[in-house]
C-alpha positions, 0 to 999 in steps of 0.5 A, spaced: 526 785 921 529 788 927 535 787 924 533 792 919 531 797 924 537 797 928 541 798 921 537 803 919 538 807 926 545 806 925 546 809 918 541 815 920 544 818 926 544 825 924 541 830 929 535 834 926 530 838 929 523 838 927 519 844 925 512 843 926 509 850 924 508 853 931 513 848 935 520 847 934 522 840 937 529 838 940 534 835 935 533 828 935 536 822 930 533 822 923 531 815 924 527 816 931 523 822 927 522 817 921 520 811 926 515 816 930 512 819 923 511 812 920 508 809 927 503 815 927 501 814 920 500 807 921 496 808 928 492 814 924 491 809 918 488 804 923 483 809 926 480 811 920 480 804 917 476 802 924 471 808 923 470 806 916 469 798 918 464 800 923 460 804 918 460 799 913 458 793 919 452 798 921 450 798 913 450 791 913 446 790 919 441 795 916 441 792 909 440 785 913 434 788 917 431 791 911 432 784 907 428 780 912 422 785 912 422 785 905 422 777 905 416 777 910 412 782 906 413 777 900 411 771 904 405 775 906 403 777 899 404 770 896 399 768 902 394 772 900 389 769 895 386 773 889 378 774 890 374 773 883 
């Protein structure tokens, strides 16, 4: 994989500036800008996924807690004798 990255960097040596609407960053190799963009995207994707995973884990814990309450309630209901 490292060899592919090195070949990619060797093949993309064109210097290009990066224009970010309000800021123009200095000229760097195209390979560097692409690798930085890929890295930024991967990190942002991991952060978003992490937030979603934490929210889902919280939902699972709440559902388990609610399930335990319902089980206790059902056990109480089963234990009540019907008076005639």
